[in-house]
Structures are given as structure tokens and as C-alpha cells.
C-alpha positions in Angstrom: -53.5 207.7 32.3 -54.3 211.2 31.4 -50.7 212.6 32.0 -48.4 212.3 29.0 -44.8 212.5 27.8 -43.6 214.8 24.9 -40.6 213.7 23.0 -37.9 216.0 22.1 -38.4 218.3 19.0 -42.1 217.4 18.9 -42.8 221.0 18.6 -40.8 223.7 16.9 -40.7 226.0 20.2 -39.2 223.1 22.3 -35.9 223.8 20.9 -36.1 227.4 21.8 -37.2 226.5 25.2 -34.3 224.1 25.6 -31.7 227.0 24.8 -33.5 229.4 27.1 -33.6 227.1 30.0 -29.9 225.9 29.4 -28.8 229.5 29.5 -30.8 230.1 32.6 -29.4 227.1 34.7 -25.9 227.8 33.6 -26.1 231.3 34.9 -27.6 230.1 38.2 -25.0 227.4 38.7 -22.2 229.8 38.4 -23.3 230.6 42.1 -23.5 227.0 43.0 -21.6 227.5 46.4 -24.4 230.0 47.7 -27.0 227.3 46.9 -25.9 224.4 49.1 -27.6 224.4 52.6 -27.7 222.1 55.6 -30.8 220.0 55.8 -32.6 217.4 58.0 -34.9 215.3 55.8 -37.6 213.4 57.7 -35.9 212.2 61.1 -32.6 211.6 59.4 -29.3 213.1 60.5 -28.3 216.5 59.4 -26.2 216.8 56.1 -25.8 219.2 53.3 -28.0 219.5 50.3 -25.5 218.0 47.8 -24.8 215.1 50.1 -28.3 213.5 50.2 -29.9 210.8 48.3 -32.8 213.3 47.1 -32.4 215.7 44.0 -30.7 219.1 44.5 -33.4 221.7 44.5 -33.9 225.5 43.7 -37.2 227.2 43.9 -38.8 230.3 42.2 -42.0 232.2 42.6 -44.0 235.1 41.3 -44.1 238.2 43.3 -47.3 239.8 44.5 -47.9 242.7 46.9 -45.0 244.6 48.4 -45.4 244.6 52.2 -42.5 247.1 52.8 -39.2 248.0 51.2 -37.7 244.7 52.2 -40.7 242.4 52.3 -42.7 240.9 49.5 -45.6 238.4 49.2 -44.3 235.7 46.9 -45.9 232.5 45.5 -44.8 229.4 47.4 -45.4 225.6 47.1 -45.8 223.3 50.1 -43.5 224.9 52.7 -44.4 222.7 55.5 -44.1 219.5 53.4 -40.7 220.7 52.3 -39.6 221.2 55.8 -40.7 217.8 56.6 -39.3 216.0 53.5 -36.4 218.1 52.3 -35.5 219.6 55.7 -34.2 223.0 54.8 -33.7 225.4 57.8 -36.8 227.7 57.5 -35.0 230.9 58.3 -31.8 230.4 56.2 -32.0 227.4 53.9 -35.6 227.6 52.5 -35.2 230.4 49.8 -37.6 231.1 47.0 -36.0 233.2 44.3 -38.3 235.7 42.3 -39.2 235.3 38.6 -36.6 237.3 36.8 -37.5 238.9 33.3 -35.6 235.9 31.7 -37.9 233.3 33.7 -41.0 235.5 32.8 -40.0 235.1 29.0 -39.5 231.3 29.4 -42.9 231.1 31.3 -44.8 232.9 28.5 -43.2 230.7 25.8 -44.1 227.5 27.8 -47.7 228.9 28.1 -48.1 229.8 24.5 -46.9 226.3 23.5 -49.2 224.5 25.8 -52.2 226.7 24.8 -51.8 226.4 21.0 -50.0 222.8 20.5 -49.9 220.6 23.6 -52.9 220.2 25.8 -55.7 217.7 24.4 -59.1 219.2 23.8 -60.6 217.9 27.0 -58.1 219.9 29.0 -57.9 223.0 26.8 -59.8 225.0 29.4 -57.2 224.5 32.0 -55.4 227.6 33.5 -51.8 227.5 32.5 -50.9 230.6 34.5 -47.5 229.2 36.2 -46.5 231.1 39.2 -44.0 228.8 40.7 -41.1 226.8 39.3 -38.9 224.3 41.0 -35.4 223.1 39.4 -34.6 219.5 40.5 -30.9 218.6 39.6 -30.1 214.8 39.6 -26.2 214.0 39.6 -24.1 211.2 38.4 -21.3 209.9 40.4 -18.7 211.6 38.2 -20.0 215.0 39.3 -18.6 214.1 42.8 -15.2 212.8 41.3 -11.9 214.3 40.2 -10.4 213.7 36.7 -8.9 210.4 37.9 -12.3 209.2 38.9 -11.8 209.5 42.6 -14.3 211.0 44.9 -13.4 214.5 46.1 -12.1 214.6 49.7 -13.5 216.7 52.5 -11.3 218.6 55.0 -11.0 215.5 57.1 -9.9 213.7 54.0 -13.0 211.5 53.9 -14.5 210.9 50.4 -17.7 212.6 49.7 -20.7 210.6 48.8 -20.9 209.9 45.0 -24.5 208.5 45.2 -26.0 211.9 46.2 -28.9 213.7 44.6 -30.2 210.9 42.4 -33.9 210.4 43.3 -37.3 211.8 44.2 -39.4 209.4 46.3 -43.0 208.1 45.8 -45.3 210.9 46.1 -48.3 213.0 44.9 -48.1 216.7 43.7 -51.8 217.2 44.8 -53.4 216.4 48.1 -57.1 215.0 47.7 -59.3 213.1 50.1 -61.1 209.8 49.2 -64.1 211.9 48.2 -62.1 214.0 45.7 -62.1 217.0 47.8 -58.6 218.8 47.9 -57.2 219.6 51.1 -57.4 223.2 52.3 -53.7 223.1 53.3 -52.7 222.0 49.8 -50.9 225.2 48.2 -51.0 223.5 44.7 -53.7 224.4 42.1 -55.6 221.4 40.6 -56.8 223.4 37.7 -53.4 223.9 36.3 -51.2 221.2 34.8 -47.8 220.4 36.0 -45.2 220.6 33.3 -41.5 219.5 33.5 -39.0 220.3 30.9 -36.0 218.2 31.0 -32.3 218.7 30.1 -29.3 216.4 30.2 -29.1 212.8 30.5 -31.9 210.4 30.7 -33.8 209.9 34.1 -36.6 207.5 34.6 -40.1 208.8 35.9 -42.1 205.8 37.3 -45.9 205.8 37.9 -47.1 203.4 40.5 -50.8 202.5 40.2 -52.8 202.1 43.6 -56.1 201.2 44.9 -58.0 200.7 48.1 -61.6 200.5 49.5 -63.0 203.7 51.0 -61.4 204.4 54.4 -58.8 201.7 53.8 -55.2 201.8 53.2 -53.6 202.2 49.6 -52.2 199.1 47.8 -49.7 199.2 45.1 -50.4 197.2 42.0 -47.6 194.6 41.1 -44.4 196.1 39.9 -45.0 194.9 36.3 -47.9 197.3 36.0 -45.9 200.4 36.7 -45.4 202.8 33.8 -41.9 204.1 33.2 -41.1 207.1 31.3 -37.5 207.8 30.0 -37.2 211.6 30.2 -34.7 212.6 27.5 -33.0 215.8 26.8 -35.4 218.4 25.3 -38.4 216.4 26.4 -41.5 217.5 28.4 -43.9 215.8 30.8 -47.4 216.9 31.4 -48.9 215.8 34.7 -52.7 216.2 34.8 -54.9 216.3 38.1 -57.2 213.3 37.2 -54.2 211.0 37.8 -53.6 212.3 41.3 -57.2 212.4 42.5 -58.8 209.3 43.9 -61.5 207.9 41.5 -64.1 205.6 42.6 -64.8 202.5 40.2 -67.1 199.7 41.5 -66.4 200.2 45.2 -62.6 200.6 44.7 -60.9 203.9 44.6 -57.8 204.4 42.2 -55.0 206.9 41.8 -51.4 207.0 40.8 -48.2 208.1 42.6 -44.8 208.9 40.8 -41.1 208.7 41.6 -38.0 209.6 39.7 -34.4 207.9 39.6 -31.3 208.9 37.9 -28.8 206.1 37.1 -26.6 207.7 34.4 -23.4 209.8 34.5 -23.6 213.8 34.0 -26.8 215.4 35.2 -30.5 215.2 34.6 -32.3 218.5 35.2 -36.0 219.0 35.6 -37.7 222.5 35.5 -41.1 221.9 37.2 -43.6 224.6 36.3 -46.9 224.7 38.3 -49.7 227.1 39.5 -50.0 227.5 43.2 -52.5 229.2 45.5 -50.0 229.7 48.4 -48.2 232.9 49.1 -46.1 234.0 52.0 -43.6 236.5 53.2 -40.0 236.7 51.7 -37.1 239.0 52.1 -36.5 240.8 48.9 -32.7 240.9 49.4 -31.9 237.4 50.7 -35.0 235.6 49.4 -35.4 233.9 52.7 -38.6 232.8 54.1 -40.1 235.3 56.8 -42.3 232.7 58.3 -42.6 234.5 61.5 -44.7 237.1 59.8 -47.2 234.3 58.5 -50.0 233.4 60.8 -50.7 230.4 58.6 -47.3 228.8 59.3 -45.5 230.4 62.3 -46.8 227.9 64.9 -45.9 224.7 62.9 -42.5 226.2 62.0 -41.8 226.9 65.5 -42.7 223.2 66.5 -40.4 222.0 63.7 -37.4 224.2 65.2 -38.0 223.1 68.5 -37.4 219.6 67.3 -34.3 220.3 65.1 -32.6 223.2 66.5 -30.1 221.2 68.3 -29.1 219.5 65.1 -28.8 222.7 63.2 -26.4 224.0 65.9 -23.9 221.0 65.2 -23.2 222.2 61.5 -19.9 223.6 61.1 -18.7 224.7 57.7 -15.1 223.3 57.5 -12.3 225.1 55.5 -12.5 222.7 52.9 -16.3 222.7 52.6 -16.6 225.5 49.8 -13.6 224.1 47.8 -15.6 220.9 47.5 -18.6 222.7 46.2 -16.3 224.7 43.6 -15.0 221.5 42.6 -18.7 220.1 42.0 -19.6 223.2 40.3 -16.8 222.9 37.8 -18.0 219.4 36.8 -21.6 220.7 36.6 -20.7 223.6 34.4 -18.5 221.4 32.2 -21.4 219.1 31.6 -23.7 222.0 30.8 -21.1 223.2 28.4 -21.4 219.7 26.6 -25.1 220.1 26.4 -24.7 223.1 24.0 -23.3 220.8 21.5 -25.0 217.7 22.9 -21.7 215.8 23.4 -22.7 213.5 26.2 -23.7 210.0 26.8 -27.5 209.4 26.3 
């Protein structure tokens, strides 16, 4: 594998990055209630984004051209794939926030560290101009429980799911065909490393090795061949494109896929920085996707809404809904407070 793990405090600037990102996420999660949206992942039933197995997400993109007083072109990563897998409503739930001056500072610090200290010589020429960042939050059962260890109750007196926001399934971040050609629909850039900075409790990042004959079906290597990284607080992981691109060796193609799993209490937070070549229209005030202005996406989005609109209409925010989110937020902020002094179970 070319991709690699960086232990906490390997480089001097890691501690500064940790402090900046901890402050950034603390400020963001103070508005947690406004970040919870209904979603329809794959062909599953509708649910809220804090009551689903997959990690809780927030997305940020660099602004480009101003289209009007209210509309801006903003960097975006895989919106059609996100509709399919995560299932946010394209008009109200799929939001990409702008890079604030605070996030710009963090980005520049990360770029400087990569260029000067981190990237191996063979990858030194890679462009580290990150223009998209996704936060993935993995939550332990205790985040959904009261002080007595009982699950919070919804407005119908039913316990909320405490096994939510714990994983990301097996996937590739880049979309390449067998001949090594990147898909024209892939919004990610293969010439930019994907760098994740980690906060909080340990989660596992697992790489699965795969092979196949040309034109065949990908086969997984035996489980014992998998490579597992334990992503600790203050650590980093650098994902490089050669591990994602099919490589031909003696009539067989090889590549890896990866997945993440959180099995601890508290939270594990990944800040995923990447370079993307995709842009689309966003409302400057609400940060909502204006897909209906984008010829690259509007036909597919209309097809998606035709299939899912009836389910979205069934969503009703009950009187107790926001009080549960406020209780979850309190636990999240309490955990982040412990991170300032590192008083948590590792």
C-alpha cells in the first residue's frame, strides 16, 4: 500500500491543527439542531441523519464565481452518489457550507505541513490544493443516553437508536475503470491526496484487498489479509490514488477499498480534506444546493425525487424531536470539552 498512517504528535504542527479543528467543530456543533435532516439511504425507509448506521456528515466547499447576489458556484463532491447512499433531500438536506476564514487557515496549515514534512518524495509533486472538506462524526451509544445510561425517548415514548452513526461502508473515493481511466462523472481529483485528521476516541479504518480478471467481478482477499488502522486522537491518514486505481499484474487487476467502524464510547471525528473538480450552484444564505440551475444534475435529481418524494412527505417533526437533538448536542459538547484536557477513554 502507498497510503499511510501518521501517529499523533509525529510533526510539531499536528498539535496546532488538532487545537484549530477542535475549536472549529465545537463552534459548529453548538448549532447541531439545524444540522439534522431526513434522509433515505439507498432503498431504505426514511429516517433522520442522527438515527442511521452511517456516520453523521457536514460538508464544506470553496467558493468560486458569484452568479448573483444570492447564488454562488461552490466546490462539490459526488452529489449524485450522496443522494443515493446518504439520501439527503437535494433541495433542503444536501448543504455545502463555505470555507470560512477559520477553515482557510486550517487548510493552509495542513497544506504547508504536507508539502514540507509529510508526503514521500515520489508524491512530492502532488497538488495539495484542498477545496472540499467533509466532517464525519461517529457516535458511541452514550451520546444517545441520559446520565442514568438510558436511551433518550422520542415524543411517542420510544427509545432512540443508540447504535446510530457508527460506520461508513466499503467504498472507493475515486472512480476508475479497469484500464485506469478516471470516470468523467467522478468529481474527485486523483492528483490530490485525501487527508483525514482525527479527533476523539479510536475508530478502525479497514482496507480490503481485491482482485479480478479484466471484465470480471471483484473478489475480496481472505479477511486475514485485511489491513486495519486504529485512528487515534490527533492522528492523520493520507489516502493516495495508486491504492484506488486498478493495477494490472500478470493478467489480474488489483486495488483496495476501505471502510470505517466505531466501537467505542464518546465520539470519533474525521476531517476529510480533498481536492475536487466538481462545482455547482448554492444559495449563499441557506447553503442549499440549487440543482435545478445545473444542467449536469437536474435530470438525475428529478428522477430521484420522483422515486422518493412520497417518502419525504411522510416526515413530520414531532414536538419532542428538537429536544432530543438538544440532549444529544449536550452530550457531544460535553465530550468535546473533555478533549481539551484529553480526559476520555482511549
